[in-house]
C-alpha positions in Angstrom: 17.0 21.1 31.0 13.6 21.3 29.3 12.3 18.2 31.0 12.8 19.8 34.4 10.6 22.8 33.6 6.9 23.4 34.3 4.5 23.7 31.4 4.4 27.5 31.8 8.2 27.7 31.8 8.3 25.5 28.6 5.8 27.9 26.9 7.8 30.9 28.0 11.0 29.3 26.6 9.1 28.6 23.3 7.9 32.3 23.2 11.5 33.4 23.5 12.7 31.0 20.8 15.1 29.4 23.1 14.3 25.7 22.6 17.2 24.0 20.9 16.1 21.3 18.5 17.8 18.6 16.5 16.0 16.7 13.8 17.6 13.4 12.9 16.9 12.4 9.2 16.4 15.2 6.6 14.2 13.3 4.1 10.6 13.9 3.2 9.5 13.9 6.8 12.4 15.2 8.7 13.2 18.3 6.6 9.6 19.6 6.7 9.5 18.9 10.4 12.6 21.0 10.9 11.0 23.8 8.8 7.9 23.6 10.9 9.9 24.2 14.1 11.9 27.0 12.4 8.6 28.6 11.4 7.6 28.2 15.1 10.5 30.4 16.1 13.1 27.9 17.3 16.6 27.2 16.2 17.2 23.8 14.6 20.1 21.5 13.9 19.4 19.2 11.0 21.2 15.8 11.2 21.8 13.4 8.4 24.4 10.8 7.5 24.4 11.9 3.9 27.1 14.5 3.4 25.6 15.8 0.1 22.3 16.6 1.8 24.1 18.3 4.7 26.2 20.4 2.2 23.2 21.4 0.2 21.3 22.6 3.2 24.3 24.5 4.6 24.4 26.2 1.2 20.8 27.2 1.6 19.6 24.7 -1.0 16.8 22.3 -0.2 17.3 18.7 -1.3 13.5 18.5 -1.5 12.1 20.8 -4.2 8.6 19.6 -4.7 7.1 20.4 -1.3 5.5 23.8 -0.9 7.4 26.4 1.2 10.3 24.0 1.9 13.0 25.4 -0.5 12.4 29.0 0.3 12.2 28.3 4.1 15.6 26.4 4.0 17.2 29.3 2.2 15.7 31.9 4.6 16.5 30.2 7.9 20.0 29.1 6.8 20.8 32.7 5.8 19.5 33.9 9.2 21.7 31.5 11.0 18.8 29.7 12.6 19.2 26.4 10.7 22.3 24.4 9.9 23.0 20.7 9.2 25.6 18.3 10.3 26.7 14.6 9.9 27.9 14.6 13.5 25.0 12.8 15.3 26.5 12.8 18.8 27.5 16.4 18.7 24.0 17.4 17.5 22.6 15.6 20.6 25.1 17.4 22.9 24.1 20.8 21.4 20.3 20.3 21.6 17.8 19.6 24.3 14.9 18.2 22.1 15.7 15.5 19.6 13.1 14.5 16.9 13.9 11.2 15.1 12.6 11.0 11.5 14.8 8.4 9.9 13.6 5.7 7.5 11.9 2.6 9.0 11.5 -0.1 6.3 11.3 -3.8 5.9 13.9 -6.5 5.5 13.8 -9.0 2.6 11.9 -11.3 5.0 9.2 -8.5 5.5 10.3 -7.9 9.1 10.9 -4.5 10.7 14.2 -2.9 9.6 15.2 -0.6 12.5 18.9 -0.2 11.7 18.7 3.5 11.0 16.6 4.1 14.1 19.0 2.1 16.3 21.9 4.1 14.9 20.2 7.4 15.6 19.3 6.3 19.1 22.8 5.2 20.0 24.2 8.5 18.8 21.6 10.5 20.6 22.2 8.5 23.7 25.9 9.3 23.4 25.2 13.0 23.7 22.1 12.9 25.9 22.0 15.1 28.9 19.8 15.2 32.0 16.7 17.2 31.2 16.7 16.5 27.5 13.7 15.1 25.4 13.7 12.5 22.7 10.7 11.8 20.4 10.4 9.2 17.6 8.6 10.8 14.7 8.8 7.9 12.3 6.3 5.1 12.2 7.4 2.0 14.1 6.0 -1.3 15.3 4.1 -1.3 18.7 6.4 -1.4 21.7 9.4 0.0 19.8 9.6 3.0 22.1 9.5 0.9 25.3 11.5 -2.1 24.1 14.0 -0.6 21.8 14.4 3.1 22.3 14.2 3.2 26.1 16.9 0.5 26.9 19.2 1.8 24.1 19.1 5.4 25.3 19.5 4.4 28.9 22.4 2.2 28.2 24.3 4.8 26.1 23.6 7.7 28.4 23.5 6.2 31.9 20.3 8.1 32.4 16.7 7.0 33.2 13.7 7.7 30.9 10.9 9.5 32.6 13.2 10.4 35.5 16.2 12.1 33.8 14.9 12.6 30.3 11.6 12.6 28.4 11.0 9.9 25.8 8.0 9.5 23.6 6.6 8.8 20.1 4.6 11.1 17.9 4.3 9.4 14.5 4.2 11.7 11.5 0.8 12.1 9.8 1.6 13.6 6.4 0.7 13.3 2.7 3.4 14.0 0.2 3.0 17.2 -1.6 1.5 19.1 1.4 3.7 17.9 4.3 4.2 21.3 6.0 0.5 22.0 5.7 -0.3 18.7 7.3 2.2 19.2 10.1 1.1 22.7 10.9 -2.6 22.7 10.3 -4.4 19.8 8.8 -4.4 17.2 11.5 -4.0 17.0 15.3 -0.6 15.7 16.5 -0.7 12.3 18.3 1.8 12.0 21.2 2.4 9.2 23.6 5.2 9.3 26.2 7.0 6.6 28.1 5.2 8.1 31.1 2.8 11.0 31.9 5.6 13.6 32.4 7.0 12.8 28.9 3.5 12.9 27.3 2.8 16.3 28.9 6.1 17.8 27.7 5.6 16.7 24.1 2.0 17.8 24.1 3.2 21.2 25.2 5.9 21.3 22.6 3.7 20.2 19.7 0.9 22.5 20.8 3.1 25.3 19.5 3.2 23.8 16.0 -0.1 21.9 15.4 -3.0 24.3 15.1 -5.5 21.4 15.2 -4.2 20.6 18.7 -2.7 17.5 20.2 -4.1 14.1 21.0 -2.5 12.8 24.2 -2.4 9.0 24.3 -2.3 6.8 27.4 1.0 5.2 26.3 3.7 5.2 23.6 2.4 1.9 22.4 -1.1 3.3 21.8 0.4 6.2 19.9 2.5 3.8 17.7 -0.6 1.6 16.9 -2.8 4.6 16.1 -0.5 5.6 13.2 -0.2 2.0 11.9 -3.9 1.6 12.0 -4.3 4.5 9.6 -2.2 2.7 7.0 -3.8 -0.7 7.6 -7.2 0.8 7.2 -6.3 2.2 3.8 -4.6 -1.0 2.7 -7.7 -3.1 3.5 -10.0 -0.6 1.9 -7.9 -0.5 -1.3 -7.9 -4.3 -1.3 -11.7 -4.3 -1.1 -11.8 -1.8 -4.0 -9.5 -4.0 -6.0 -11.7 -7.0 -5.3 -15.0 -5.2 -6.1 -13.4 -3.7 -9.1 -12.8 -7.1 -10.5 -16.5 -7.9 -9.9 -17.5 -4.7 -11.7 -15.4 -5.6 -14.7 -17.0 -9.0 -14.9 -20.4 -7.3 -15.2 -19.2 -4.7 -17.6 -19.8 -2.0 -14.9 -17.5 1.0 -14.2 -16.4 0.7 -10.6 -15.8 4.4 -10.5 -19.5 5.0 -11.2 -20.7 2.5 -8.6 -18.2 3.9 -6.1 -19.4 7.4 -6.5 -23.0 6.3 -5.9 -22.1 4.2 -2.9 -20.0 6.9 -1.3 -22.8 9.4 -1.5 -24.1 7.5 1.6 -22.1 8.9 4.6 -21.3 5.5 6.1 -19.5 4.3 2.9 -16.0 5.4 2.0 -14.7 3.0 -0.8 -11.2 3.8 -1.9 -9.9 3.6 -5.5 -8.6 0.4 -7.0 -5.3 0.4 -8.9 -2.3 -1.4 -10.3 -0.8 -1.6 -6.8 0.1 0.2 -3.6 3.5 2.0 -3.2 5.4 4.3 -0.9 7.0 3.8 2.4 3.8 3.7 4.4 0.8 1.6 3.3 2.8 -1.4 2.0 4.9 -1.5 5.2 2.6 -0.8 8.1 0.6 -4.1 7.9 3.8 -6.0 8.3 4.8 -3.9 11.3 1.5 -4.8 12.9 1.5 -8.4 11.8 5.0 -9.1 13.1 4.1 -8.0 16.6 0.7 -9.7 16.3 2.5 -13.1 15.8 4.2 -12.6 19.1 0.8 -12.3 20.8 -0.7 -15.2 18.8 -3.2 -12.9 17.0 -3.5 -14.0 13.4 -4.7 -10.7 11.7 -6.2 -12.7 8.7 -7.9 -9.8 7.1 -4.9 -7.6 7.3 -2.7 -10.2 5.7 -5.2 -11.1 3.0 -5.6 -7.4 2.0 -1.8 -7.1 1.7 -1.7 -10.2 -0.5 -4.4 -8.9 -2.8 -2.7 -5.5 -3.2 0.7 -7.2 -3.9 -0.9 -9.3 -6.6 -2.2 -6.2 -8.5 0.8 -5.6 -10.8 0.6 -9.3 -11.9 -3.1 -9.0 -12.4 -2.6 -5.9 -14.4 -0.2 -7.7 -16.8 -2.8 -10.5 -17.1 -5.3 -7.9 -18.2 -2.9 -6.5 -20.8 -2.1 -10.0 -22.1 -5.8 -10.9 -22.4 -6.5 -7.7 -24.3 -3.6 -8.2 -26.7 -4.7 -11.8 -27.4 -8.2 -10.7 -28.2 -6.8 -8.6 -31.1 -4.4 -11.3 -32.2 -1.2 -10.0 -30.5 1.1 -11.4 -27.8 3.1 -9.7 -25.2 6.3 -11.3 -26.5 8.2 -8.7 -28.5 5.4 -6.2 -28.0 6.2 -2.6 -26.9 4.4 -1.6 -23.7 4.4 2.0 -22.6 3.9 2.6 -18.8 2.7 6.1 -17.9 3.8 6.7 -14.4 6.7 5.7 -12.2 5.8 7.6 -9.0 3.9 5.6 -6.5 1.3 8.3 -6.3 0.1 11.2 -8.4 1.8 14.6 -8.6 4.9 13.6 -6.6 8.5 12.6 -7.6 8.7 9.7 -5.3 9.0 6.2 -6.7 9.8 4.3 -3.5 8.1 0.8 -3.6 6.2 1.9 -6.7 4.1 -0.9 -8.2 5.5 0.2 -11.6 8.7 -1.7 -10.8 6.8 -4.9 -10.4 4.8 -4.2 -13.5 8.0 -3.8 -15.4 9.4 -7.1 -14.1 6.2 -9.0 -14.9 6.1 -7.6 -18.5 9.8 -8.4 -19.0 9.1 -12.0 -17.9 6.8 -12.2 -20.9 9.6 -10.8 -23.1 7.7 -7.5 -23.7 9.6 -4.4 -24.7 9.0 -1.9 -21.9 9.4 1.9 -21.7 8.3 4.1 -18.8 7.4 7.8 -18.7 6.9 10.1 -15.8 6.5 13.9 -15.8 8.0 14.2 -12.3 10.9 11.8 -12.4 13.7 12.2 -14.9 16.3 9.7 -13.7 15.9 6.3 -12.0 18.8 4.1 -11.2 16.6 1.0 -10.8 15.2 1.2 -14.3 18.6 2.2 -15.7 20.2 -0.9 -14.1 17.8 -3.3 -16.0 18.0 -1.3 -19.3 14.4 0.0 -19.3 14.2 3.6 -20.7 12.7 6.3 -18.7 11.4 8.9 -21.2 10.5 12.5 -20.7 7.9 12.7 -23.5 4.6 10.8 -23.4 4.6 10.9 -27.2 8.0 9.2 -27.5 6.9 6.6 -24.9 3.7 5.6 -26.8 5.2 5.8 -30.3 4.8 2.3 -31.9 3.5 0.8 -28.6 0.8 -1.8 -28.8 -0.2 -1.3 -25.2 -0.4 1.8 -22.9 -0.8 1.4 -19.2 -1.7 4.4 -17.0 0.0 3.4 -13.8 0.1 6.6 -11.8 -2.7 9.1 -11.2 -0.7 12.2 -12.2 -3.0 15.1 -13.0 -1.1 15.5 -16.3 -2.5 12.1 -17.5 -6.1 13.3 -17.0 -5.4 15.9 -19.7 -3.9 13.6 -22.3 -5.0 13.9 -25.9 -6.0 10.2 -26.2 -6.8 10.4 -29.9 -3.3 11.8 -30.6 -1.7 9.1 -28.5 -3.6 6.3 -30.2 -2.5 7.7 -33.6 1.1 7.5 -32.5 0.7 4.0 -31.1 0.3 0.8 -33.2 -3.1 -0.1 -34.3 -5.1 -1.6 -32.7 -4.0 0.0 -29.4 -4.6 -1.5 -25.9 -5.3 1.3 -23.4 -5.4 0.2 -19.8 -6.4 2.6 -17.1 -4.8 1.4 -13.9 -5.9 4.3 -11.7 -9.5 5.1 -12.7 -8.7 8.5 -14.2 -9.6 8.2 -17.9 -12.9 9.6 -19.0 -14.6 6.8 -20.9 -16.3 9.4 -23.1 -12.9 10.4 -24.5 -11.7 6.9 -25.5 -11.0 7.2 -29.2 -11.6 5.0 -32.1 -8.9 2.4 -32.8 -8.8 1.5 -29.1 -9.3 -1.6 -26.9 -9.9 0.0 -23.6 -9.8 -1.9 -20.3 -8.6 -1.2 -16.7 -8.7 -2.0 -13.1 -12.5 -2.0 -12.3 -13.2 -0.4 -15.7 -15.5 -1.9 -18.3 -14.0 -3.2 -21.5 -14.7 -1.0 -24.5 -13.7 -2.2 -28.0 -13.5 0.7 -30.5 -11.3 -0.9 -33.0 -13.0 0.6 -36.1 -11.0 3.7 -37.0 -14.1 5.2 -38.5 -16.2 4.8 -35.2 -16.6 7.4 -32.6 -15.4 7.3 -29.0 -18.1 6.9 -26.4 
């Protein structure tokens, strides 16, 4: 009956560790979210439709191993009886008073909002919803999702009224893979927006117990939804600008990274990095969430759409750079071995969802190139396996006899590569393409045709010459 309590009563209940919480979706957002609430002293039911994830957690094993504090926290709280997981979505709703939804929200093939997982979770929660409960959408969703999708679904399934009988709001996650728990607990304030003021106040009180940077209370759930999407759209547009300016720098033989560093020394400039493309389940998706709803309001969002188009073209543009470099030394992509370093969509994580590397692979294969991929964080990938592209553990094996090497992910490991050794293993002359702006130009070895996204072209094809 948490929605019927005063703020002081809710805080007292939190102090006693008596707030029963269910987290729907135990992926890279949901599991750390569950751990955050466990660390805040509450009991948590983890809910997921994947039986293997549930079984692992109930055995004290985290399905996520590359996030700090998550594996040991899962083991600790399961052993203490404060955390267990289930595939019974309705029962979890019946047994909890606060429900946080952190299921995947993606795109359809037509680039429209795919809310099937969210709808399924809402229906199940509604089936077990009780008067005085609270439901918060923690995943990123298009504007008006809370009012136009969640509210009517929950009310229909439960027979209750939002803001009268139960609290309903949205508090989109604001996390960065590799430090999710740190972000949840201490790096950013938590944004909350309820279906009405009572809901907003309840979720602000709840999240105030976890978020040390405080809570930003929004005037509506739609404002809260938009705030998160704007974060992603801003980054997408900024990256597109960097990609465009990177092409200009390359035409002038200037290193974009040098120009960027100088420009960003002025506090009103914050140029992002260019690259082979934008991946993950955030930045490539949010512009479409916004654009879909903008169409309904006859707002064109030309800049947002153009930025997305620029970034989606980057894998193809990268292959064009490789092709041009190969042709300059008398080679063709056809039947040439290309080694791609990096499958993860971002450095130092084991997540390849919507990685631009997949499109790089497809574009290279269209030119009949032989392609291999290497990633220090990812050992198995079903997508590459299905199309017969090897995913190798060793960088040395990947580049052996390759005519072109593409650095596609900014893993820290790749900043420490012995480039001279790799070039010796590769075919001569070697095309080395820096797709993430992480290679030190001073370390480019002899026998190399160096190029990259926003990087100047350096031809050191004489084996007797020095890198520089």
